[in-house]
C-alpha positions in Angstrom: 108.5 89.9 105.4 105.4 90.8 106.9 103.4 88.5 108.2 100.0 89.3 105.9 102.5 89.6 102.7 103.6 86.0 104.0 100.3 84.9 104.7 99.1 85.7 100.9 102.8 84.3 99.1 102.2 80.8 100.7 98.2 80.7 99.8 99.5 80.8 96.3 101.4 78.2 96.8 98.5 75.8 98.3 96.1 76.8 95.6 99.0 75.4 93.3 98.6 72.4 95.0 95.3 72.3 95.4 95.1 72.3 91.5 97.8 69.8 91.0 95.8 67.2 92.9 92.1 68.2 91.8 93.3 68.6 88.3 96.4 65.9 87.8 98.3 68.7 84.5 98.6 72.5 84.4 96.2 73.7 82.0 97.6 76.7 79.3 94.3 78.9 79.5 91.7 78.9 81.6 87.7 80.3 81.6 87.7 83.3 84.1 83.7 84.6 84.9 83.4 87.9 86.6 80.1 88.9 87.5 79.5 92.3 88.6 77.4 95.5 89.3 77.9 98.5 86.9 77.8 101.0 89.5 79.0 98.9 92.2 82.5 101.0 94.0 84.3 97.1 94.9 83.4 96.3 91.1 84.8 99.6 89.7 88.3 98.7 92.5 88.2 95.0 91.3 88.0 96.0 87.2 90.5 98.7 87.2 92.9 97.1 89.6 93.1 93.6 89.5 91.2 92.3 86.3 92.7 94.9 84.1 96.1 94.2 84.8 95.8 90.9 84.9 94.3 90.6 81.5 97.2 93.1 79.9 99.4 90.3 81.6 97.7 87.1 80.4 95.8 87.9 77.5 96.2 84.9 75.8 95.7 82.6 78.3 91.8 84.0 79.4 88.8 83.2 78.4 87.1 86.6 80.1 83.3 86.3 80.8 81.7 88.9 82.1 78.3 89.3 83.5 77.1 92.9 84.3 73.8 92.2 86.5 75.0 91.3 90.5 72.2 91.5 93.3 69.7 92.8 90.8 66.3 91.4 89.9 63.9 90.8 87.2 60.1 92.5 87.7 57.6 90.2 86.1 60.5 88.3 84.0 61.9 91.7 82.5 58.5 93.3 81.4 58.5 95.9 83.8 62.7 95.6 83.8 65.0 95.6 86.6 65.5 96.4 89.9 69.1 96.8 91.2 71.7 97.3 93.9 72.1 100.7 93.4 69.1 102.2 92.1 68.1 102.6 88.3 70.8 104.4 86.6 72.5 101.2 87.9 70.5 98.7 85.5 71.0 101.2 82.8 74.4 100.1 82.9 74.0 96.5 83.6 71.7 97.0 79.9 74.2 98.8 78.0 77.4 96.6 78.6 75.3 93.6 78.4 74.4 94.9 74.9 77.8 96.5 74.2 79.9 93.3 75.0 77.7 90.8 72.9 78.6 93.2 69.9 81.8 92.6 71.2 81.7 88.9 70.1 84.7 88.8 68.0 87.2 91.0 69.6 89.7 90.1 71.8 88.5 89.3 75.3 91.0 92.1 76.3 89.2 94.4 74.3 86.1 93.9 76.5 88.1 94.0 79.7 89.5 97.5 78.8 85.8 98.8 77.2 84.4 97.4 81.0 87.0 99.3 82.7 86.3 102.9 80.6 82.4 102.7 81.6 83.4 101.3 85.2 86.2 104.5 85.6 83.6 106.7 84.5 80.6 105.4 84.7 79.8 106.5 81.6 77.0 103.9 81.1 75.1 104.9 84.3 74.3 108.1 82.5 73.2 106.8 79.5 76.0 108.2 78.3 77.8 105.7 74.9 81.2 107.8 75.5 82.6 104.4 76.4 80.4 102.8 73.6 81.9 105.2 70.8 85.5 104.3 72.1 85.4 100.8 72.1 84.1 101.3 68.3 81.1 99.9 67.8 78.5 102.1 66.0 75.9 103.7 69.3 72.9 103.3 67.2 73.1 99.8 67.3 73.3 99.3 71.1 70.5 101.4 71.5 68.6 99.7 68.8 69.3 96.8 71.2 67.4 98.3 74.5 64.8 99.2 72.5 64.2 96.3 70.5 64.2 94.2 73.7 67.3 92.5 73.5 68.9 94.0 76.3 66.5 92.9 77.9 67.0 89.3 77.1 70.2 89.5 77.3 69.7 90.5 80.9 67.3 88.2 81.9 70.8 85.7 80.3 73.1 87.7 82.6 70.8 87.5 85.4 70.3 83.2 85.0 74.0 82.5 84.7 74.7 85.3 88.1 71.3 82.9 90.1 73.7 79.8 89.2 76.3 80.5 91.7 74.0 83.0 93.7 76.6 85.1 94.9 77.2 86.3 98.6 79.7 89.3 97.3 79.9 91.3 94.2 82.1 91.3 92.9 82.2 87.6 92.2 84.4 85.3 90.4 84.6 81.8 89.0 87.3 79.7 87.7 85.8 77.0 84.4 82.4 77.7 86.1 83.4 76.5 90.4 83.3 79.1 92.6 85.4 78.5 95.3 85.4 80.9 98.6 89.5 80.8 99.3 90.8 82.0 95.4 87.4 84.5 95.4 88.6 86.0 98.7 92.3 86.0 97.2 91.2 87.6 93.7 89.6 90.3 94.9 93.7 91.6 96.2 95.7 89.5 93.8 93.7 88.2 90.9 97.2 88.4 89.0 98.7 84.9 91.3 96.0 83.8 91.8 95.8 83.0 87.7 99.1 82.5 88.2 98.8 79.9 91.0 96.8 77.5 88.2 98.8 79.1 85.1 101.7 78.3 86.8 103.8 77.4 84.4 103.2 80.0 81.3 105.9 82.6 80.6 104.7 85.4 82.3 103.2 83.4 85.7 107.2 82.2 85.8 108.3 85.5 85.3 105.6 86.8 88.0 107.0 84.7 90.9 110.8 85.3 89.8 109.6 89.0 90.9 107.7 88.0 93.4 110.7 85.8 95.5 113.1 88.7 94.3 111.1 91.2 95.9 110.7 88.7 99.4 114.8 88.1 99.4 115.5 91.9 98.6 112.8 92.9 102.0 
């Protein structure tokens, strides 16, 4: 077994033990908050390669909160718009995604993740292209209305407030049940499934995940 792989495997059980001490029980679901940017390469990689596979495996065990803002900042409380790490096109992408996600409140969290994955893969929202909005069965006119009415600005100010509560040093950042933990943050970037399963360890899907991991290590 490679040293790096062994360290990752052991980390899962360290988190698992720490979780038992902190909570005293094994939860069946958790709140996963993802703070990201619409044009950030690291955010794109995380959404496509970590978040989507995890959401597909645990759609009924994760309450997902998606916060498209990152290292942006408002100008005069949003009256003059926003400044974004990757330029104005990222600001456009952020506000479109805020509006779309707000319109998806009644949809499943997996559908929300699929929508964001479409945006991150295509970068459509950063060009003002509402293709992913349409694919999510949303009315593009309602998204445009959200932006033009100022509602989108308010949603971005809410995202700025939420992001400011954790002051992330790296984007994307994740929190679990509203709590930031650096070890969980670091490990989630390379193995979100394992990180979540270290907490939701008794779910059927996570048990199978651990069995597959153990079998793989034995065969190696």
